PyMOL Python script that loads the backbone (N, CA, C, O; Angstrom):
from pymol import cmd

cmd.read_pdbstr("""\
ATOM      1  N   MET A   1      73.562-121.683 127.505  1.00  0.00           N
ATOM      2  CA  MET A   1      73.180-120.731 128.200  1.00  0.00           C
ATOM      3  C   MET A   1      74.073-121.036 129.716  1.00  0.00           C
ATOM      4  O   MET A   1      73.549-122.061 130.151  1.00  0.00           O
ATOM      5  N   ASP A   2      75.202-120.592 130.718  1.00  0.00           N
ATOM      6  CA  ASP A   2      75.107-121.240 131.582  1.00  0.00           C
ATOM      7  C   ASP A   2      74.414-120.322 132.663  1.00  0.00           C
ATOM      8  O   ASP A   2      73.925-119.220 132.414  1.00  0.00           O
ATOM      9  N   ASN A   3      74.445-121.035 134.109  1.00  0.00           N
ATOM     10  CA  ASN A   3      73.685-120.089 135.008  1.00  0.00           C
ATOM     11  C   ASN A   3      73.641-118.847 135.423  1.00  0.00           C
ATOM     12  O   ASN A   3      72.737-118.153 135.887  1.00  0.00           O
ATOM     13  N   PHE A   4      75.147-118.599 135.106  1.00  0.00           N
ATOM     14  CA  PHE A   4      75.482-116.905 135.514  1.00  0.00           C
ATOM     15  C   PHE A   4      74.705-116.020 134.165  1.00  0.00           C
ATOM     16  O   PHE A   4      74.050-114.983 134.268  1.00  0.00           O
ATOM     17  N   GLN A   5      74.935-116.593 133.232  1.00  0.00           N
ATOM     18  CA  GLN A   5      74.357-115.888 131.981  1.00  0.00           C
ATOM     19  C   GLN A   5      72.801-115.714 132.191  1.00  0.00           C
ATOM     20  O   GLN A   5      72.251-114.641 131.946  1.00  0.00           O
ATOM     21  N   SER A   6      72.097-116.856 132.670  1.00  0.00           N
ATOM     22  CA  SER A   6      70.644-116.856 132.667  1.00  0.00           C
ATOM     23  C   SER A   6      70.221-116.230 133.988  1.00  0.00           C
ATOM     24  O   SER A   6      68.997-116.105 133.993  1.00  0.00           O
ATOM     25  N   ILE A   7      70.792-115.784 135.124  1.00  0.00           N
ATOM     26  CA  ILE A   7      70.253-115.148 136.118  1.00  0.00           C
ATOM     27  C   ILE A   7      70.816-113.623 135.776  1.00  0.00           C
ATOM     28  O   ILE A   7      70.190-112.781 136.420  1.00  0.00           O
ATOM     29  N   THR A   8      71.642-113.174 135.088  1.00  0.00           N
ATOM     30  CA  THR A   8      72.212-111.840 134.616  1.00  0.00           C
ATOM     31  C   THR A   8      71.584-111.282 133.283  1.00  0.00           C
ATOM     32  O   THR A   8      71.789-110.166 132.804  1.00  0.00           O
ATOM     33  N   ALA A   9      70.745-112.318 132.758  1.00  0.00           N
ATOM     34  CA  ALA A   9      70.098-111.730 131.460  1.00  0.00           C
ATOM     35  C   ALA A   9      69.493-110.389 131.488  1.00  0.00           C
ATOM     36  O   ALA A   9      69.635-109.506 130.643  1.00  0.00           O
ATOM     37  N   SER A  10      68.776-110.352 132.608  1.00  0.00           N
ATOM     38  CA  SER A  10      68.232-108.885 132.754  1.00  0.00           C
ATOM     39  C   SER A  10      67.806-108.593 133.896  1.00  0.00           C
ATOM     40  O   SER A  10      67.319-109.514 134.551  1.00  0.00           O
ATOM     41  N   PRO A  11      67.853-107.293 134.459  1.00  0.00           N
ATOM     42  CA  PRO A  11      67.149-107.239 135.923  1.00  0.00           C
ATOM     43  C   PRO A  11      65.968-108.206 136.626  1.00  0.00           C
ATOM     44  O   PRO A  11      66.017-108.572 137.801  1.00  0.00           O
ATOM     45  N   GLU A  12      64.862-108.560 135.650  1.00  0.00           N
ATOM     46  CA  GLU A  12      64.027-109.365 136.136  1.00  0.00           C
ATOM     47  C   GLU A  12      64.352-110.644 136.288  1.00  0.00           C
ATOM     48  O   GLU A  12      63.607-111.383 136.932  1.00  0.00           O
ATOM     49  N   ALA A  13      65.623-111.150 135.668  1.00  0.00           N
ATOM     50  CA  ALA A  13      65.752-112.729 135.922  1.00  0.00           C
ATOM     51  C   ALA A  13      66.750-112.558 137.257  1.00  0.00           C
ATOM     52  O   ALA A  13      66.597-113.366 138.172  1.00  0.00           O
ATOM     53  N   LEU A  14      67.747-111.540 137.377  1.00  0.00           N
ATOM     54  CA  LEU A  14      68.497-111.403 138.499  1.00  0.00           C
ATOM     55  C   LEU A  14      67.498-111.585 139.962  1.00  0.00           C
ATOM     56  O   LEU A  14      67.690-112.379 140.883  1.00  0.00           O
ATOM     57  N   ALA A  15      66.369-110.551 139.816  1.00  0.00           N
ATOM     58  CA  ALA A  15      65.329-110.393 140.901  1.00  0.00           C
ATOM     59  C   ALA A  15      64.730-111.823 141.178  1.00  0.00           C
ATOM     60  O   ALA A  15      64.777-112.284 142.318  1.00  0.00           O
ATOM     61  N   ALA A  16      64.329-112.321 140.438  1.00  0.00           N
ATOM     62  CA  ALA A  16      63.710-113.447 140.517  1.00  0.00           C
ATOM     63  C   ALA A  16      64.401-114.607 141.033  1.00  0.00           C
ATOM     64  O   ALA A  16      63.827-115.571 141.540  1.00  0.00           O
ATOM     65  N   PHE A  17      66.152-114.439 140.831  1.00  0.00           N
ATOM     66  CA  PHE A  17      66.788-115.334 141.462  1.00  0.00           C
ATOM     67  C   PHE A  17      66.968-114.998 142.818  1.00  0.00           C
ATOM     68  O   PHE A  17      66.958-115.863 143.694  1.00  0.00           O
ATOM     69  N   LEU A  18      67.146-113.695 143.071  1.00  0.00           N
ATOM     70  CA  LEU A  18      67.500-113.340 144.294  1.00  0.00           C
ATOM     71  C   LEU A  18      66.472-113.493 145.286  1.00  0.00           C
ATOM     72  O   LEU A  18      66.723-113.865 146.432  1.00  0.00           O
ATOM     73  N   GLY A  19      64.977-113.132 144.748  1.00  0.00           N
ATOM     74  CA  GLY A  19      63.715-113.494 145.335  1.00  0.00           C
ATOM     75  C   GLY A  19      63.391-115.037 145.791  1.00  0.00           C
ATOM     76  O   GLY A  19      62.514-115.327 146.605  1.00  0.00           O
ATOM     77  N   SER A  20      64.086-115.802 145.253  1.00  0.00           N
ATOM     78  CA  SER A  20      64.159-117.416 145.430  1.00  0.00           C
ATOM     79  C   SER A  20      64.971-117.837 146.705  1.00  0.00           C
ATOM     80  O   SER A  20      64.668-118.809 147.397  1.00  0.00           O
ATOM     81  N   ILE A  21      65.908-117.104 146.915  1.00  0.00           N
ATOM     82  CA  ILE A  21      66.718-117.791 147.742  1.00  0.00           C
ATOM     83  C   ILE A  21      66.064-117.349 149.270  1.00  0.00           C
ATOM     84  O   ILE A  21      65.831-116.220 149.701  1.00  0.00           O
ATOM     85  N   PRO A  22      65.881-118.575 149.861  1.00  0.00           N
ATOM     86  CA  PRO A  22      65.379-118.549 151.334  1.00  0.00           C
ATOM     87  C   PRO A  22      66.224-118.162 152.494  1.00  0.00           C
ATOM     88  O   PRO A  22      67.083-118.869 153.023  1.00  0.00           O
ATOM     89  N   ALA A  23      65.856-116.880 152.845  1.00  0.00           N
ATOM     90  CA  ALA A  23      66.737-116.364 153.900  1.00  0.00           C
ATOM     91  C   ALA A  23      65.451-115.141 154.527  1.00  0.00           C
ATOM     92  O   ALA A  23      64.534-114.555 153.952  1.00  0.00           O
ATOM     93  N   ILE A  24      65.867-115.139 155.741  1.00  0.00           N
ATOM     94  CA  ILE A  24      65.398-114.055 156.913  1.00  0.00           C
ATOM     95  C   ILE A  24      65.325-112.780 156.493  1.00  0.00           C
ATOM     96  O   ILE A  24      64.273-112.155 156.360  1.00  0.00           O
ATOM     97  N   GLU A  25      66.729-112.253 156.217  1.00  0.00           N
ATOM     98  CA  GLU A  25      66.633-111.253 156.045  1.00  0.00           C
ATOM     99  C   GLU A  25      67.864-111.113 154.587  1.00  0.00           C
ATOM    100  O   GLU A  25      68.850-111.783 154.281  1.00  0.00           O
ATOM    101  N   MET A  26      67.204-109.923 153.973  1.00  0.00           N
ATOM    102  CA  MET A  26      67.890-109.449 152.428  1.00  0.00           C
ATOM    103  C   MET A  26      68.312-108.080 152.549  1.00  0.00           C
ATOM    104  O   MET A  26      67.784-107.374 153.408  1.00  0.00           O
ATOM    105  N   PRO A  27      69.589-107.420 151.458  1.00  0.00           N
ATOM    106  CA  PRO A  27      69.987-106.359 151.796  1.00  0.00           C
ATOM    107  C   PRO A  27      68.564-105.546 151.178  1.00  0.00           C
ATOM    108  O   PRO A  27      68.458-104.393 151.595  1.00  0.00           O
ATOM    109  N   TRP A  28      67.579-105.968 150.333  1.00  0.00           N
ATOM    110  CA  TRP A  28      66.528-104.882 150.168  1.00  0.00           C
ATOM    111  C   TRP A  28      65.769-104.922 151.240  1.00  0.00           C
ATOM    112  O   TRP A  28      64.818-104.146 151.150  1.00  0.00           O
ATOM    113  N   ASP A  29      65.818-105.545 152.259  1.00  0.00           N
ATOM    114  CA  ASP A  29      64.792-105.544 153.164  1.00  0.00           C
ATOM    115  C   ASP A  29      65.450-104.279 154.106  1.00  0.00           C
ATOM    116  O   ASP A  29      64.636-103.564 154.691  1.00  0.00           O
ATOM    117  N   GLU A  30      66.993-103.972 154.273  1.00  0.00           N
ATOM    118  CA  GLU A  30      67.364-103.113 155.222  1.00  0.00           C
ATOM    119  C   GLU A  30      67.331-101.907 154.186  1.00  0.00           C
ATOM    120  O   GLU A  30      67.476-100.880 154.849  1.00  0.00           O
ATOM    121  N   ALA A  31      67.220-101.645 153.028  1.00  0.00           N
ATOM    122  CA  ALA A  31      66.803-100.750 152.645  1.00  0.00           C
ATOM    123  C   ALA A  31      65.448-100.138 152.446  1.00  0.00           C
ATOM    124  O   ALA A  31      65.117 -98.953 152.501  1.00  0.00           O
ATOM    125  N   PHE A  32      64.732-101.225 152.200  1.00  0.00           N
ATOM    126  CA  PHE A  32      63.070-100.902 152.325  1.00  0.00           C
ATOM    127  C   PHE A  32      62.883-100.196 153.467  1.00  0.00           C
ATOM    128  O   PHE A  32      62.328 -99.098 153.503  1.00  0.00           O
ATOM    129  N   HIS A  33      63.513-101.032 154.812  1.00  0.00           N
ATOM    130  CA  HIS A  33      63.186-100.167 156.177  1.00  0.00           C
ATOM    131  C   HIS A  33      63.550 -98.856 156.327  1.00  0.00           C
ATOM    132  O   HIS A  33      62.873 -97.998 156.893  1.00  0.00           O
ATOM    133  N   ARG A  34      64.793 -98.679 155.737  1.00  0.00           N
ATOM    134  CA  ARG A  34      65.604 -97.632 155.918  1.00  0.00           C
ATOM    135  C   ARG A  34      65.035 -96.228 155.113  1.00  0.00           C
ATOM    136  O   ARG A  34      65.110 -95.068 155.518  1.00  0.00           O
ATOM    137  N   LEU A  35      64.413 -96.758 153.775  1.00  0.00           N
ATOM    138  CA  LEU A  35      63.938 -95.407 152.857  1.00  0.00           C
ATOM    139  C   LEU A  35      62.293 -95.335 153.339  1.00  0.00           C
ATOM    140  O   LEU A  35      61.755 -94.263 153.617  1.00  0.00           O
ATOM    141  N   CYS A  36      61.661 -96.514 153.384  1.00  0.00           N
ATOM    142  CA  CYS A  36      60.261 -96.502 153.405  1.00  0.00           C
ATOM    143  C   CYS A  36      59.514 -96.745 154.739  1.00  0.00           C
ATOM    144  O   CYS A  36      58.311 -96.512 154.856  1.00  0.00           O
ATOM    145  N   CYS A  37      60.269 -97.212 155.711  1.00  0.00           N
ATOM    146  CA  CYS A  37      59.579 -97.229 157.036  1.00  0.00           C
ATOM    147  C   CYS A  37      59.958 -96.146 158.016  1.00  0.00           C
ATOM    148  O   CYS A  37      59.339 -96.105 159.080  1.00  0.00           O
ATOM    149  N   SER A  38      60.915 -95.258 157.770  1.00  0.00           N
ATOM    150  CA  SER A  38      61.174 -94.383 158.408  1.00  0.00           C
ATOM    151  C   SER A  38      60.339 -93.181 158.537  1.00  0.00           C
ATOM    152  O   SER A  38      60.437 -92.399 159.483  1.00  0.00           O
ATOM    153  N   SER A  39      59.544 -93.061 157.594  1.00  0.00           N
ATOM    154  CA  SER A  39      58.794 -92.150 157.268  1.00  0.00           C
ATOM    155  C   SER A  39      57.093 -92.670 157.403  1.00  0.00           C
ATOM    156  O   SER A  39      56.130 -91.919 157.245  1.00  0.00           O
ATOM    157  N   CYS A  40      57.039 -93.817 157.663  1.00  0.00           N
ATOM    158  CA  CYS A  40      55.708 -94.509 158.027  1.00  0.00           C
ATOM    159  C   CYS A  40      55.012 -94.414 159.248  1.00  0.00           C
ATOM    160  O   CYS A  40      55.640 -94.671 160.276  1.00  0.00           O
ATOM    161  N   SER A  41      53.952 -94.125 159.310  1.00  0.00           N
ATOM    162  CA  SER A  41      53.045 -94.065 160.563  1.00  0.00           C
ATOM    163  C   SER A  41      52.683 -95.109 160.879  1.00  0.00           C
ATOM    164  O   SER A  41      52.728 -95.254 162.101  1.00  0.00           O
ATOM    165  N   ALA A  42      52.267 -96.089 160.254  1.00  0.00           N
ATOM    166  CA  ALA A  42      51.580 -97.197 160.385  1.00  0.00           C
ATOM    167  C   ALA A  42      51.661 -98.030 161.562  1.00  0.00           C
ATOM    168  O   ALA A  42      52.808 -98.248 161.953  1.00  0.00           O
ATOM    169  N   ALA A  43      50.737 -98.535 162.205  1.00  0.00           N
ATOM    170  CA  ALA A  43      51.142 -99.191 163.775  1.00  0.00           C
ATOM    171  C   ALA A  43      51.231-100.812 163.494  1.00  0.00           C
ATOM    172  O   ALA A  43      51.555-101.626 164.359  1.00  0.00           O
ATOM    173  N   ASP A  44      50.918-101.114 162.248  1.00  0.00           N
ATOM    174  CA  ASP A  44      50.992-102.721 161.936  1.00  0.00           C
ATOM    175  C   ASP A  44      51.551-102.874 160.582  1.00  0.00           C
ATOM    176  O   ASP A  44      51.055-102.363 159.577  1.00  0.00           O
ATOM    177  N   CYS A  45      52.698-103.665 160.611  1.00  0.00           N
ATOM    178  CA  CYS A  45      53.461-103.888 159.293  1.00  0.00           C
ATOM    179  C   CYS A  45      53.261-104.954 158.650  1.00  0.00           C
ATOM    180  O   CYS A  45      53.702-105.309 157.557  1.00  0.00           O
ATOM    181  N   ASP A  46      52.401-105.588 159.551  1.00  0.00           N
ATOM    182  CA  ASP A  46      51.904-106.961 158.850  1.00  0.00           C
ATOM    183  C   ASP A  46      51.258-106.925 157.364  1.00  0.00           C
ATOM    184  O   ASP A  46      51.278-107.764 156.463  1.00  0.00           O
ATOM    185  N   ASP A  47      50.788-105.884 157.431  1.00  0.00           N
ATOM    186  CA  ASP A  47      49.911-105.701 156.013  1.00  0.00           C
ATOM    187  C   ASP A  47      50.047-104.646 155.461  1.00  0.00           C
ATOM    188  O   ASP A  47      49.136-103.964 154.992  1.00  0.00           O
ATOM    189  N   CYS A  48      51.532-104.327 155.456  1.00  0.00           N
ATOM    190  CA  CYS A  48      52.171-103.627 154.385  1.00  0.00           C
ATOM    191  C   CYS A  48      51.979-103.985 152.817  1.00  0.00           C
ATOM    192  O   CYS A  48      52.297-105.039 152.267  1.00  0.00           O
ATOM    193  N   ARG A  49      51.385-102.853 152.240  1.00  0.00           N
ATOM    194  CA  ARG A  49      51.261-102.899 151.110  1.00  0.00           C
ATOM    195  C   ARG A  49      52.125-102.596 149.957  1.00  0.00           C
ATOM    196  O   ARG A  49      51.902-102.905 148.786  1.00  0.00           O
ATOM    197  N   ARG A  50      53.256-101.878 150.480  1.00  0.00           N
ATOM    198  CA  ARG A  50      53.840-101.361 149.482  1.00  0.00           C
ATOM    199  C   ARG A  50      54.519-102.312 148.529  1.00  0.00           C
ATOM    200  O   ARG A  50      54.952-103.415 148.863  1.00  0.00           O
ATOM    201  N   SER A  51      54.582-101.744 147.188  1.00  0.00           N
ATOM    202  CA  SER A  51      55.360-103.056 145.978  1.00  0.00           C
ATOM    203  C   SER A  51      56.717-102.986 146.519  1.00  0.00           C
ATOM    204  O   SER A  51      57.262-104.085 146.420  1.00  0.00           O
ATOM    205  N   GLU A  52      57.571-101.966 147.133  1.00  0.00           N
ATOM    206  CA  GLU A  52      58.577-102.368 147.348  1.00  0.00           C
ATOM    207  C   GLU A  52      59.267-103.397 148.246  1.00  0.00           C
ATOM    208  O   GLU A  52      60.404-103.859 148.159  1.00  0.00           O
ATOM    209  N   ARG A  53      58.069-103.694 149.335  1.00  0.00           N
ATOM    210  CA  ARG A  53      58.503-104.576 150.200  1.00  0.00           C
ATOM    211  C   ARG A  53      58.733-106.074 149.838  1.00  0.00           C
ATOM    212  O   ARG A  53      57.900-106.825 149.330  1.00  0.00           O
ATOM    213  N   ASP A  54      60.011-106.372 150.189  1.00  0.00           N
ATOM    214  CA  ASP A  54      60.470-107.993 149.723  1.00  0.00           C
ATOM    215  C   ASP A  54      60.476-108.132 148.131  1.00  0.00           C
ATOM    216  O   ASP A  54      60.155-109.036 147.360  1.00  0.00           O
ATOM    217  N   ASN A  55      61.034-106.709 147.961  1.00  0.00           N
ATOM    218  CA  ASN A  55      61.148-106.912 146.211  1.00  0.00           C
ATOM    219  C   ASN A  55      62.595-106.566 145.814  1.00  0.00           C
ATOM    220  O   ASN A  55      62.912-105.379 145.751  1.00  0.00           O
ATOM    221  N   PRO A  56      63.438-107.475 145.560  1.00  0.00           N
ATOM    222  CA  PRO A  56      64.679-107.549 144.824  1.00  0.00           C
ATOM    223  C   PRO A  56      64.826-106.412 143.668  1.00  0.00           C
ATOM    224  O   PRO A  56      65.712-105.561 143.595  1.00  0.00           O
ATOM    225  N   LEU A  57      63.733-106.618 142.788  1.00  0.00           N
ATOM    226  CA  LEU A  57      63.803-105.817 141.913  1.00  0.00           C
ATOM    227  C   LEU A  57      63.811-104.160 141.886  1.00  0.00           C
ATOM    228  O   LEU A  57      64.437-103.313 141.248  1.00  0.00           O
ATOM    229  N   TRP A  58      62.882-104.140 142.820  1.00  0.00           N
ATOM    230  CA  TRP A  58      63.314-102.354 143.529  1.00  0.00           C
ATOM    231  C   TRP A  58      64.225-101.958 143.862  1.00  0.00           C
ATOM    232  O   TRP A  58      64.616-100.851 143.492  1.00  0.00           O
ATOM    233  N   TRP A  59      64.894-102.725 144.685  1.00  0.00           N
ATOM    234  CA  TRP A  59      66.355-102.793 145.135  1.00  0.00           C
ATOM    235  C   TRP A  59      67.508-102.610 144.115  1.00  0.00           C
ATOM    236  O   TRP A  59      68.425-101.788 144.116  1.00  0.00           O
ATOM    237  N   LEU A  60      67.231-103.529 143.309  1.00  0.00           N
ATOM    238  CA  LEU A  60      68.262-103.549 142.266  1.00  0.00           C
ATOM    239  C   LEU A  60      68.385-102.192 141.448  1.00  0.00           C
ATOM    240  O   LEU A  60      69.468-101.775 141.036  1.00  0.00           O
ATOM    241  N   GLY A  61      67.020-101.462 141.228  1.00  0.00           N
ATOM    242  CA  GLY A  61      66.857-100.290 140.704  1.00  0.00           C
ATOM    243  C   GLY A  61      67.543 -99.092 141.324  1.00  0.00           C
ATOM    244  O   GLY A  61      67.945 -98.112 140.697  1.00  0.00           O
ATOM    245  N   LEU A  62      67.621 -99.263 142.477  1.00  0.00           N
ATOM    246  CA  LEU A  62      68.368 -98.115 143.609  1.00  0.00           C
ATOM    247  C   LEU A  62      69.654 -97.757 143.074  1.00  0.00           C
ATOM    248  O   LEU A  62      70.396 -98.517 142.452  1.00  0.00           O
ATOM    249  N   PRO A  63      69.938 -96.168 143.446  1.00  0.00           N
ATOM    250  CA  PRO A  63      71.231 -95.966 142.543  1.00  0.00           C
ATOM    251  C   PRO A  63      72.184 -96.296 143.793  1.00  0.00           C
ATOM    252  O   PRO A  63      71.805 -95.981 144.921  1.00  0.00           O
ATOM    253  N   ALA A  64      73.541 -96.991 143.575  1.00  0.00           N
ATOM    254  CA  ALA A  64      74.609 -97.474 144.294  1.00  0.00           C
ATOM    255  C   ALA A  64      74.691 -96.984 145.597  1.00  0.00           C
ATOM    256  O   ALA A  64      74.804 -97.594 146.660  1.00  0.00           O
ATOM    257  N   ALA A  65      74.607 -95.645 145.328  1.00  0.00           N
ATOM    258  CA  ALA A  65      75.261 -94.622 146.504  1.00  0.00           C
ATOM    259  C   ALA A  65      74.138 -94.445 147.538  1.00  0.00           C
ATOM    260  O   ALA A  65      74.391 -94.027 148.668  1.00  0.00           O
ATOM    261  N   GLU A  66      72.790 -94.794 147.107  1.00  0.00           N
ATOM    262  CA  GLU A  66      71.465 -94.828 147.964  1.00  0.00           C
ATOM    263  C   GLU A  66      71.385 -95.881 149.057  1.00  0.00           C
ATOM    264  O   GLU A  66      70.956 -95.782 150.206  1.00  0.00           O
ATOM    265  N   VAL A  67      72.132 -97.361 148.123  1.00  0.00           N
ATOM    266  CA  VAL A  67      72.042 -98.652 149.027  1.00  0.00           C
ATOM    267  C   VAL A  67      73.157 -98.536 150.086  1.00  0.00           C
ATOM    268  O   VAL A  67      73.088 -98.980 151.232  1.00  0.00           O
ATOM    269  N   GLU A  68      74.302 -97.805 149.479  1.00  0.00           N
ATOM    270  CA  GLU A  68      75.434 -98.023 150.353  1.00  0.00           C
ATOM    271  C   GLU A  68      75.250 -97.076 151.471  1.00  0.00           C
ATOM    272  O   GLU A  68      76.128 -97.219 152.322  1.00  0.00           O
ATOM    273  N   LYS A  69      74.431 -96.199 151.725  1.00  0.00           N
ATOM    274  CA  LYS A  69      74.554 -95.321 152.845  1.00  0.00           C
ATOM    275  C   LYS A  69      74.077 -96.238 154.019  1.00  0.00           C
ATOM    276  O   LYS A  69      74.049 -95.803 155.170  1.00  0.00           O
TER     277      LYS A  69
END
""", "prot")
cmd.dss("prot")
cmd.show_as("cartoon", "prot")
cmd.util.cbc("prot")
cmd.orient("prot")
């Protein structure tokens, strides 16, 4: 099995790979902020406990049209 086959074997495998990339901002961060934060009234985001935060698997499960907005 090559690297491509390994990381595309399942959504979970791809999410684990994407989550391991050291970057400040990723596409799922933008989608999370647009879809979740816009309706949140919390004053302090540092303690956000939403499971979608920093979660590429959540982002991979979104309809493509929703992510492209």
